[in-house]
C-alpha positions, 0 to 999 in steps of 0.5 A: 493626229499623234500617229500622223505626227509620229509618221511625219517625224520618222519620214523626216528622219529618213530624209535627214539621212540623205543629207548626213555623213553616215557610212553606207551600212549605217544608213542601210541599217537605219533605213531597214529598221525605220521602214519596218517600224513606220509600216508597223510590220514584223520585218524588212529587208533591203537588197541592192543591185550588184555591180554586174547588174545580174543579182540583188545583194542582201545589204540590210535586214530588220527582224529577220534571222541569219538563216533567212538572210542567207537562204540563197541567191536572188536574181533578176529572173525571180518572178517578183523581182523582175516585176519590181524592176519594171517599176511595180509594187508587188504584193504577195498575200501568202508566201507559203502557196504563191507560185512566184515565191522561190523560197517557200520553205524558208518563209515558212520557217521564218514564220512570215506570210505576206510580203510587199516588194517596192522598187528603190528608184533614183532618177528613174533607175531602179537600184534595189528593192525594199521588202516588208514582211508580215506574219499575217496573210493579206496584210498589205493594202493600198495604204501600205503600198503608198507608205512603202512607196514614200519610204522607198523614195527617201531610202533611195536618195539616202542610199545614193548619197551614202554611196557618193559620200563613201566615194568622196572619202575614197577620193580624198584618200587617193588625193592625199596619197597623190599629193604626198607622191607629188611632194616626194617627186618634187623633192627628187628634183634639184632644189637649186641649179649648180653654181658653175663659174662662167655659166648661168643656169635656170629651170622650171617644172610645171606638172599638170597633175600632182605627180607627173612623168617629167624629170630634170636634173643636174649632175656634177661630175667634177669641178669642170664638168656637169651633166644636164638631164631632161626626160619624159615618161610616156604616161601621166600621174602616179604610174609615170612618177613611180617609173620616173623615180626608178629611172632617176635611180638607175641614171644616178648609179650609172652616171657615178661610173663615168670617168672622162665623160667622153663620147664613148662613156656617154654612149655606154651609159645610154645603152645601159639605161636602155637595156635596163628599161627594156628589162625592168619596165612594163610593156608600153612604158618608154622614156624620152631622154636628152643627156648632155655633158657640159665641159667648162675646160674644153668649152663643149657640150656632148649630148645624146637625144633619145627620142626627145624633143631637140635641144636648141642652141642660140648663137648670135640670134641664130638657132641650131637644132641639136638632134643627134641620138637614137630611139626612145628608151625602152623599145629595142634592147640592142638599139645603138645611140649616137653622141655629138660634141659641139663647141661652145662660145661665150654668149651661147644658150642651150635650151632643153625642154619636154613636149608639154611646153610646145603642146600646150593648148588654149581653151579652143583646143589650139596648140601653142606649137613650136613656131611661137617658141622659136620666134621667142628664141629668135628675139633673144637679146643676151638675156640671163638664163632666168629671164629666158625661161621666164619669158618663154613661159610668159608668152606661152601663158598669154596663149593658153590663159588658165586652160588646164594642160594635159601634159607636164612642162619642163624647161632648162636653160644653160647660158655661157656667160659672155667674157 
């Protein structure tokens, strides 16, 4: 009775490992010891299937020497292992003479004679092998097999749980790194919009992950001139964010060289940026960009759109598409770009955005699209820049609900105040 109670307690202890938060190696070592102790045998070992599924890696042993642990590779071609992976429990009565045993000399040197191999099975899939060893021949019978099967089933659960726990910990670390990268990226975005007399400016940025590939910025050139930058890296997550931070650095450096900010200056800046991206970035990394220079003194905006969604200008409820420019940046190092200058009038509104705004989806997978966006702009009624941005996002939210989005969204509104 006491022996049965002791066995029950140890089986329960193995079960507790399945709910525990120990490392995988700790679990394996405890399981190997418990398996040998519960079965009252000399030694035990646990091998798990390798990542490539071709061999079994020794993960833990109890009562075996280092020499035996490292005796040689064990693959699925091993006669005993092959049968175990078919779901069978295999008994070897005498390892010294059984033709199925590959390492007879190693077994003799270790003084182990009989062997019981049991599959470690999780959700009908064999993930490894539990082996029990005895110094006596013909040591294992039906009772031993039943006990080993019970132990193996609990072992498989505990091992799988430990693997999942380890993966969760790695996920937490990665998530923490992504959150930190997101904080760094958000700090690179403008903390406030520029205070330019005669203009109202508002912006919103909504990443679909912790970090993303959208960028917007305001660059004050002098008291009368400021630049609006909006860009989108082809890609999402951390790689896109790293690429965008590099691009932002190049943009700041080249913009600092601007003097008059005329069309020629803007064109030269875009050409330099494109060549830098072509030279420094990996194949498949591209950037869409709209670079616009607003001149308060001359009441004009000079812009270049590089494969980016068109900027819209609203004047007296009439919508004009500003789409002059050229290729997306990073495709052709010798690409040429066109810059257009448009006169501004009091009450004009300029709307810059990334494609995540119009490509937003609802739970049915339907796109919000450009038409509803333009319908809202056609209703524009002398709203402030902040109200304009908020209204657009509110209408889009009505369409998408709380459906998760696959792309970042950025929107910038510049309004020329009415006299």
